[in-house]
FIRO-170859 format. One line per 2 residues: number of its first residue (from 1); for each residue z, y, x of N, C-alpha, C. Coordinates in Angstrom, 3 decimals, always signed. Each point is the difference from the previous one (the first is absolute). Example, Ala and Ser with C-alpha at 12.3 -4.5 7.8 and 13.67 -1.06 7.14 Angstrom:
1	+7.800/-5.690/+13.190/+0.000/+1.190/-0.890/+0.000/+1.200/+0.900 | -0.720/+1.050/-0.350/+0.060/+1.190/+0.820/+0.730/+1.090/-0.770 .
***
This chain:
1	+20.386/-0.967/+2.284/-0.606/+0.927/+0.948/+0.933/+1.332/-0.169 | +0.537/+0.501/+1.321/+0.801/+1.039/+0.028/-0.528/+1.371/-0.420 .
3	+0.857/+0.948/-0.117/-0.464/+1.385/-0.374/-0.613/+0.516/+1.324 | -0.852/+0.980/-0.221/-0.930/+0.798/+0.957/+0.968/+1.121/+0.423 .
5	+0.129/+0.213/+1.135/+0.781/+1.280/+0.482/-0.544/+1.269/-0.413 | +0.650/+0.960/+0.030/-0.495/+1.254/-0.410/-1.160/+0.502/+0.947 .
7	+0.340/-0.292/+1.334/-1.126/+0.307/+0.983/-1.253/-0.747/-0.233 | +0.097/-1.306/-0.289/-1.149/-0.770/-0.316/-0.750/+0.389/-1.283 .
9	+0.836/+0.374/-1.019/-0.593/+0.396/-1.128/-0.856/+1.369/+0.121 | +0.617/+0.902/+0.703/-0.699/+1.258/+0.326/-1.265/-0.377/+0.851 .
11	-0.039/-0.849/+0.894/-1.134/-0.413/+0.839/-1.042/-0.608/-0.955 | +0.341/-0.828/-0.796/-0.733/-0.681/-1.054/-0.715/+1.115/-0.950 .
13	+0.777/+0.882/-0.482/-0.458/+1.176/-0.818/-1.148/+0.735/+0.752 | +0.350/+0.372/+1.271/-1.001/+0.802/+0.827/-1.320/-0.867/+0.188 .
15	+0.127/-1.224/+0.214/-1.119/-0.835/+0.309/-0.972/-0.004/-1.473 | +0.727/-0.086/-1.113/-0.760/-0.009/-1.306/-0.797/+1.310/-0.086 .
17	+0.814/+1.032/+0.419/-0.621/+1.491/-0.199/-1.266/+0.055/+0.885 | +0.233/-0.392/+1.250/-1.188/+0.124/+1.050/-1.150/-0.926/-0.459 .
19	+0.310/-1.204/-0.490/-1.238/-0.824/-0.262/-0.526/+0.292/-1.318 | +0.747/+0.663/-0.968/-0.527/+0.592/-1.299/-0.885/+1.088/+0.439 .
21	+0.457/+0.909/+0.860/-0.770/+1.117/+0.435/-1.424/-0.393/+0.400 | -0.079/-1.025/+0.830/-1.336/-0.566/+0.568/-0.639/-0.660/-1.194 .
23	+0.560/-0.787/-0.735/-0.734/-0.687/-1.101/-0.547/+0.912/-0.946 | +0.820/+1.099/-0.476/-0.527/+0.928/-0.907/-1.105/+0.842/+0.530 .
25	+0.042/+0.258/+1.307/-1.257/+0.618/+0.539/-1.320/-0.894/+0.071 | +0.346/-1.299/+0.177/-1.113/-0.918/+0.125/-0.529/-0.349/-1.348 .
27	+0.831/-0.384/-1.070/-0.282/-0.551/-1.213/+0.235/+0.990/-1.264 | +0.781/+0.998/+0.301/+0.322/+0.802/-1.277/+1.438/-0.283/-0.444 .
29	+0.696/+0.686/-0.831/+1.290/-0.139/-0.530/+0.119/-1.066/-0.997 | -1.153/-0.645/-0.431/+0.122/-1.148/-0.979/+0.410/-1.296/+0.633 .
31	+0.299/+0.018/+1.227/+0.279/-1.376/+0.647/+1.459/-0.437/-0.729 | -0.049/-1.380/-0.217/+1.199/-0.321/-0.664/+1.249/-0.074/+0.863 .
33	+1.165/-0.033/-0.751/+1.363/-0.042/+0.827/+0.056/-1.382/+0.767 | -0.454/-1.042/-0.708/-0.098/-1.248/+0.685/-0.775/+0.024/+1.247 .
35	-1.116/+0.644/+0.063/-0.850/+0.010/+1.121/+0.534/+0.830/+1.002 | +0.693/+1.093/-0.367/+0.669/+1.004/+0.941/+1.071/-0.685/+0.725 .
37	+0.833/-0.821/-0.690/+1.160/-0.538/+0.705/-0.467/-1.153/+0.774 | -1.038/-0.689/-0.331/-0.597/-1.199/+0.729/-0.415/+0.553/+1.358 .
39	-0.769/+1.261/-0.088/-0.679/+0.506/+1.203/+1.111/+0.486/+1.024 | +1.145/+0.540/-0.655/+1.162/+0.343/+0.779/+0.860/-1.187/+0.664 .
41	-0.325/-1.291/-0.639/+0.840/-1.180/+0.451/+1.139/-0.158/-0.767 | +0.189/+0.481/-1.247/+1.215/-0.065/-0.656/-0.250/-0.632/-1.319 .
43	+0.957/-0.367/-0.700/-0.103/-0.671/-1.385/-0.267/+1.008/-1.040 | -0.694/-0.212/-0.964/-0.172/+0.932/-1.183/+1.327/+0.295/-0.730 .
45	+0.909/-0.953/+0.032/+1.292/+0.351/-0.774/+0.875/+1.075/+0.747 | -0.228/+0.198/+1.368/+0.735/+0.993/+0.613/-0.478/+1.541/-0.177 .
47	-1.071/+0.134/-0.748/-0.620/+1.263/-0.166/+1.003/+0.886/-0.789 | +0.430/-0.490/-1.019/+0.837/+0.936/-0.873/+1.414/+0.291/+0.535 .
49	+0.382/-0.793/+0.936/+1.184/+0.296/+0.805/-0.089/+1.323/+0.875 | -1.337/+0.258/+0.439/-0.365/+1.028/+0.716/-0.507/+1.180/-0.492 .
51	-0.673/-0.099/-1.162/-0.742/+1.046/-0.738/+0.304/-0.034/-1.566 | +0.063/+1.103/-0.509/+0.317/+0.204/-1.417/-1.346/-0.550/-0.646 .
53	-1.162/+0.288/+0.496/-1.177/-0.190/-0.670/-1.195/-0.101/+1.039 | -1.223/-0.379/-0.422/-1.006/+0.110/+0.894/-0.407/+1.422/+0.118 .
55	+0.192/+0.801/-0.939/-0.359/+1.380/+0.218/+0.892/+0.665/+1.035 | +1.253/-0.399/+0.022/+0.831/+0.561/+1.017/-0.450/-0.469/+1.400 .
57	-0.461/-1.215/+0.147/-0.627/-0.381/+1.278/-1.349/+0.694/+0.289 | -0.752/+0.324/-0.902/-1.246/+0.789/+0.193/+0.418/+1.297/+0.531 .
59	+0.947/+0.633/-0.687/+0.472/+1.375/+0.581/+0.377/-0.069/+1.286 | +0.808/-1.028/+0.471/+0.463/-0.126/+1.370/-1.209/-0.284/+1.037 .
61	-0.794/-0.975/-0.410/-1.174/-0.349/+0.778/-0.906/+1.046/+0.262 | -0.252/+0.930/-0.978/-0.948/+1.202/+0.193/+0.619/+0.886/+0.848 .
63	+1.187/+0.208/-0.326/+0.841/+1.075/+0.908/-0.103/-0.495/+1.386 | +0.372/-1.413/+0.312/-0.087/-0.447/+1.245/-1.464/+0.118/+0.740 .
65	-1.096/-0.293/-0.956/-1.324/+0.150/+0.596/-0.214/+1.447/+0.667 | +0.442/+1.033/-0.939/-0.257/+1.281/+0.464/+0.992/+0.448/+1.098 .
67	+1.122/-0.562/+0.198/+0.756/+0.186/+1.209/-0.644/-0.618/+1.271 | -0.702/-1.173/-0.102/-0.754/-0.516/+1.096/-1.245/+0.996/+0.344 .
69	-0.594/+0.585/-1.084/-1.102/+0.984/+0.315/+0.542/+1.213/+0.624 | +1.163/+0.579/-0.297/+0.552/+1.185/+0.633/+0.326/-0.364/+1.496 .
71	+0.486/-1.247/+0.306/+0.299/-0.422/+1.237/-1.141/-0.072/+0.794 | -1.150/-0.543/-0.568/-1.169/-0.189/+0.790/-0.585/+1.462/+0.356 .
73	+0.036/+0.950/-0.876/-0.460/+1.355/+0.305/+0.856/+0.567/+1.079 | +1.228/-0.266/-0.058/+0.899/+0.568/+1.156/-0.370/-0.534/+1.180 .
75	-0.243/-1.326/+0.033/-0.353/-0.804/+1.345/-1.302/+0.469/+0.494 | -0.999/+0.252/-0.877/-1.413/+0.237/+0.374/+0.108/+1.655/+0.698 .
77	+0.837/+0.776/-0.638/+0.103/+1.299/+0.596/+0.712/+0.002/+1.362 | +0.993/-0.861/+0.052/+0.824/-0.329/+1.350/-1.044/-0.500/+1.033 .
79	-0.744/-0.949/-0.450/-0.964/-0.651/+0.994/-1.078/+1.104/+0.606 | -0.119/+0.927/-0.770/-0.995/+1.128/+0.339/+0.779/+1.180/+0.518 .
81	+1.240/-0.301/+0.504/+0.728/+1.061/+0.526/+0.057/+1.448/-0.606 | +0.166/-0.199/-1.465/+0.089/+1.055/-0.797/-1.301/+0.890/-0.287 .
83	-1.087/-0.525/+0.499/-1.272/+0.696/-0.190/-0.518/-0.487/-1.417 | +0.195/+0.812/-1.039/-0.165/-0.357/-1.321/-1.415/-0.275/-0.255 .
85	-1.020/+0.814/+0.507/-1.386/-0.301/-0.326/-0.497/-1.296/+0.494 | +0.442/-0.481/+1.131/-0.385/-1.266/+0.524/+0.600/-1.126/-0.717 .
87	+1.357/+0.156/-0.397/+0.740/-0.981/-0.725/-0.822/-0.084/-1.350 | -0.274/+1.080/-0.592/-0.576/-0.122/-1.327/-1.385/-0.785/+0.137 .
89	-0.771/+0.446/+0.954/-1.280/-0.713/+0.253/+0.154/-1.573/+0.308 | +1.046/-0.362/+0.707/+0.212/-1.421/+0.267/+0.191/-0.631/-1.191 .
91	+0.916/+0.577/-0.958/+0.456/-0.623/-1.212/-1.272/-0.053/-0.913 | -0.822/+0.960/-0.061/-1.104/+0.030/-0.863/-0.966/-1.243/+0.399 .
93	-0.206/-0.081/+1.319/-0.769/-1.121/+0.613/+0.449/-1.363/-0.383 | +1.364/-0.246/+0.188/+0.653/-1.223/-0.272/-0.095/-0.242/-1.524 .
95	+0.194/+0.986/-0.826/+0.085/-0.209/-1.531/-1.400/-0.395/-0.329 | -0.996/+0.482/+0.642/-1.440/-0.327/-0.485/-0.583/-1.024/+0.840 .
97	+0.740/-0.995/+0.374/-0.330/-1.128/+0.803/-0.219/-1.283/-0.710 | -0.706/-0.797/+0.465/-0.173/-1.414/-0.614/+1.331/-0.736/+0.001 .
99	+0.765/+0.204/+0.990/+1.457/-0.619/+0.075/+0.881/+0.422/-1.132 | -0.029/+1.369/-0.283/+0.716/+0.462/-1.127/-0.547/-0.603/-1.291 .
101	-1.243/+0.064/-0.068/-0.662/-0.452/-1.312/+0.332/-1.406/-0.340 | +0.161/-0.843/+1.030/+0.194/-1.394/-0.123/+1.499/-0.380/-0.220 .
103	+1.039/+0.914/+0.246/+1.349/-0.289/+0.130/+0.679/+0.926/-1.002 | -0.187/-0.176/-1.279/+0.772/+0.911/-0.889/+1.481/-0.249/+0.074 .
105	+0.455/-1.272/+0.143/+1.409/-0.216/-0.089/+0.743/+0.734/+0.991 | -0.501/+0.463/+1.172/+0.763/+0.755/+1.011/-0.662/+1.385/+0.202 .
107	-0.873/+0.358/-0.991/-0.622/+1.395/+0.098/+0.577/+0.896/-0.855 | -0.721/+1.090/-0.547/+0.425/+1.201/-0.501/+0.370/-0.341/-1.508 .
109	+1.233/+0.351/-0.419/+0.394/-0.172/-1.389/-0.692/+0.975/-0.881 | -0.537/+1.193/+0.524/-0.746/+0.802/-0.966/-1.145/-0.659/-0.542 .
111	-0.748/-0.615/+0.755/-1.123/-0.678/-0.372/+0.326/-1.301/-0.862 | +0.793/-0.778/+0.773/+0.240/-1.333/-0.723/+0.724/-0.024/-1.320 .
113	+0.786/+1.170/-0.248/+0.791/+0.024/-1.246/-0.565/+0.940/-1.053 | -1.030/+0.689/+0.350/-0.717/+1.084/-0.867/-0.301/-0.522/-1.411 .
115	-0.598/-1.166/-0.124/-0.333/-0.427/-1.390/+1.321/-0.350/-0.828 | +0.921/-0.694/+0.749/+1.351/-0.257/-0.780/+0.725/+1.265/-0.444 .
117	-0.056/+0.899/+0.883/+0.688/+1.373/-0.331/-0.732/+0.652/-1.038 | -1.272/+0.060/-0.041/-0.863/+0.560/-0.993/+0.251/-0.746/-1.434 .
119	+0.293/-1.199/-0.088/+0.328/-0.749/-1.214/+1.298/+0.091/-0.511 | +0.948/+0.543/+0.793/+1.350/+0.083/-0.301/+0.416/+1.368/-0.306 .
121	+0.172/+0.194/-1.312/+0.463/+1.428/-0.407/+1.450/+0.298/+0.250 | +0.743/-0.891/+0.309/+1.399/+0.128/+0.066/+0.554/+0.884/+1.160 .
123	+1.037/+0.732/-0.339/+0.591/+0.872/+1.071/+1.235/-0.756/+0.673 | -0.288/-0.720/+1.035/+1.034/-0.733/+0.613/-0.276/+0.164/+1.430 .
125	+0.864/-0.827/+0.741/+0.016/+0.103/+1.499/-1.390/-0.293/+0.708 | -0.734/-1.021/-0.505/-1.248/-0.113/+0.639/-1.086/+1.233/-0.192 .
127	+0.061/+0.466/-1.184/-0.815/+1.126/-0.176/+0.285/+1.107/+0.780 | +1.388/+0.471/-0.019/+0.497/+0.950/+0.921/-0.249/-0.128/+1.495 .
129	+0.169/-1.137/+0.437/-0.229/-0.510/+1.423/-1.552/+0.274/+0.292 | -0.813/-0.419/-1.012/-1.419/+0.128/+0.208/-0.460/+1.385/+0.025 .
131	+0.508/+0.844/-0.932/-0.519/+1.479/+0.125/+0.362/+0.573/+1.180 | +1.427/-0.193/+0.360/+0.679/+0.511/+1.293/-0.830/-0.454/+1.127 .
133	-0.457/-1.277/+0.079/-0.762/-0.482/+1.092/-1.307/+0.589/+0.167 | -0.776/+0.160/-1.050/-1.235/+0.674/-0.033/+0.088/+1.498/+0.423 .
135	+1.055/+0.755/-0.408/+0.259/+1.295/+0.414/+0.130/+0.061/+1.527 | +0.962/-0.885/+0.353/+0.230/-0.125/+1.584/-1.190/-0.285/+0.728 .
137	-0.841/-0.794/-0.470/-1.215/-0.369/+0.754/-0.957/+1.085/+0.193 | -0.068/+0.709/-1.216/-0.963/+1.168/+0.050/+0.557/+1.038/+0.924 .
139	+1.292/+0.288/-0.011/+0.448/+0.853/+0.864/-0.026/-0.331/+1.493 | +0.038/-1.273/+0.312/-0.207/-0.503/+1.280/-1.467/+0.197/+0.490 .
141	-0.883/-0.169/-0.979/-1.483/+0.173/+0.357/-0.483/+1.472/-0.126 | +0.987/+0.933/-0.340/-0.592/+1.426/-0.070/-0.146/+0.534/+1.227 .
143	-0.951/+0.918/+0.022/-0.384/+0.820/+1.195/+0.144/+1.534/-0.358 | -0.332/+0.905/+0.862/+0.200/+1.306/-0.255/-0.940/+0.535/-1.051 .
145	-1.069/-0.665/-0.203/-1.031/+0.339/-0.947/+0.101/-0.592/-1.421 | +0.623/-1.186/-0.058/+0.138/-0.645/-1.251/+1.292/-0.689/-0.157 .
147	+0.403/-0.413/-1.171/+1.318/-0.655/-0.427/-0.097/-1.432/+0.188 | -0.888/-0.718/+0.381/-0.091/-1.495/+0.281/-0.356/-0.798/-1.223 .
149	-0.040/+0.647/-1.254/-0.416/-0.827/-1.174/-1.440/-0.555/+0.160 | -0.883/+0.803/+0.335/-1.408/-0.461/+0.086/-0.155/-1.136/+0.993 .
151	+0.651/+0.281/+1.069/+0.002/-1.114/+1.034/+0.489/-1.330/-0.500 | +1.226/+0.075/-0.691/+0.531/-1.331/-0.531/-0.764/-0.471/-1.033 .
153	-0.623/+0.734/-0.920/-0.994/-0.418/-1.051/-1.105/-0.680/+0.679 | -0.658/+0.542/+1.051/-1.151/-0.655/+0.737/+0.429/-1.178/+0.607 .
155	+1.037/-0.075/+0.671/+0.486/-1.277/+0.534/+0.273/-1.019/-1.009 | +0.777/+0.378/-1.094/+0.407/-0.951/-1.025/-1.278/-0.595/-0.659 .
157	-0.906/+0.865/-0.349/-1.218/-0.427/-0.786/-0.829/-0.886/+0.929 | -0.046/+0.380/+1.211/-0.921/-0.872/+0.941/+0.610/-1.452/+0.217 .
159	+1.331/+0.051/+0.057/+0.664/-1.330/+0.211/-0.013/-0.814/-1.176 | +0.103/+0.524/-1.255/-0.203/-0.859/-1.197/-1.366/-0.389/-0.205 .
161	-0.867/+0.773/+0.315/-1.563/-0.373/-0.054/-0.218/-1.115/+0.938 | +0.404/+0.177/+1.158/-0.141/-1.091/+1.133/+0.465/-1.320/-0.405 .
163	+1.291/+0.084/-0.553/+0.654/-1.320/-0.347/-0.829/-0.503/-1.189 | -0.399/+0.815/-0.841/-0.702/-0.607/-1.226/-1.529/-0.531/+0.253 .
165	-0.391/+0.398/+1.281/-1.427/-0.502/+0.348/+0.129/-0.692/+1.330 | +1.048/-0.567/+0.395/+0.218/-0.583/+1.222/-0.914/-1.271/+0.430 .
167	-0.459/-0.523/-0.922/-1.026/-1.037/+0.273/-1.499/+0.297/+0.102 | -0.043/+1.458/+0.199/-1.482/+0.524/+0.246/-0.007/+0.994/+1.263 .
169	-1.063/+0.263/+0.447/-0.066/+1.042/+1.048/+0.361/+1.385/-0.425 | -0.142/+0.262/-1.336/+0.519/+1.357/-0.464/+1.349/+0.151/+0.356 .
171	+0.862/-0.876/+0.012/+1.462/+0.149/+0.349/+0.242/+0.858/+1.194 | -0.528/-0.527/+1.058/-0.021/+0.610/+1.377/-0.669/+1.250/+0.003 .
173	-1.079/+0.200/-0.625/-0.682/+1.314/-0.176/+0.876/+1.111/-0.613 | +0.693/-0.457/-1.031/+0.943/+0.960/-0.682/+1.055/+0.501/+0.946 .
175	+0.636/-0.874/+0.756/+0.957/+0.282/+0.925/-0.551/+0.956/+1.114 | -1.121/-0.283/+0.452/-0.659/+0.863/+1.100/-0.261/+1.235/-0.455 .
177	-0.619/+0.182/-1.218/-0.193/+1.298/-0.549/+1.117/+0.724/-0.160 | +1.201/-0.483/-0.493/+1.146/+0.882/-0.228/+0.636/+0.351/+1.379 .
179	-0.117/-0.869/+0.930/+0.588/+0.324/+1.174/-0.709/+1.168/+0.683 | -1.319/-0.101/-0.202/-0.877/+1.100/+0.548/+0.162/+1.339/-0.561 .
181	+0.231/-0.115/-1.485/+0.288/+1.221/-0.779/+1.357/+0.597/+0.374 | +0.842/-0.773/+0.544/+1.441/+0.556/+0.257/+0.234/+0.284/+1.559 .
183	-1.068/-0.224/+0.737/+0.216/+0.122/+1.391/-0.610/+1.276/+0.455 | +0.664/+0.733/+0.887/-0.460/+1.257/+0.577/-1.233/-0.298/+1.033 .
185	+0.111/-1.205/+0.528/-0.851/-0.325/+1.129/-0.772/-1.364/-0.412 | -1.097/-0.228/+0.646/-0.620/-1.484/-0.198/+0.827/-1.096/+0.225 .
187	-0.160/-0.975/-0.724/+1.030/-1.167/+0.120/-0.619/-1.005/+0.983 | +0.855/-0.321/+1.070/-0.490/-0.902/+0.944/+0.508/-1.363/-0.058 .
189	+1.380/-0.034/-0.734/+0.597/-1.298/-0.065/+0.892/+0.114/-1.195 | +0.514/-1.111/-0.501/+0.951/+0.069/-1.049/+1.215/-0.782/+0.405 .
191	+1.172/+0.583/-0.445/+1.299/-0.488/+0.313/+0.196/-1.235/-0.905 | +0.894/-0.862/+0.469/+0.306/-1.187/-0.842/+1.334/+0.209/-0.632 .
193	+0.704/+1.222/-0.026/+1.243/+0.227/-0.601/-0.149/+0.076/-1.413 | +1.173/-0.115/-0.669/+0.082/+0.166/-1.535/+0.228/+1.379/-0.388 .
195	+0.268/+0.374/-1.171/+0.342/+1.148/-0.593/+1.111/+0.646/+0.616 .
***
């Protein structure tokens, strides 16, 4: 079998980072290298040609996930023609939706990676990306009256509780209560968008 071109190697690397970003949000960072590579459609043996270690991949995948989140925030603001309050409310409604609850792989890295980051005391790229991502998210949620931290804590806590209780009616009730608490007006509908 011939050598892979530089362009193909870069495309393969990006595919691994993107797939790892999804798997880590869905299953945690404990996913094995073999499973990661299989999910990316590549062989296990090619991993160390692309990455120094699994930790290096975790760093890149977490950074990638927060890049997606920042892009989502920018798109949401653009869709609401720069009206920040409306964009924030649309994001909150989507964040606290059944769709987001049920799709962690494509959802918010703040919620999906919180446990992994809490267990990891190392100062490396994933930790830094997580802290910066949380800070950026709180700033995006900020209003004239508050810094956004309480809003994110409410959203995150509600999402985690809803995921932990998703096989019971309590799950939907948690999401509804949090949406109502964060809404300036009564809720009539829930968006199906993600974080």
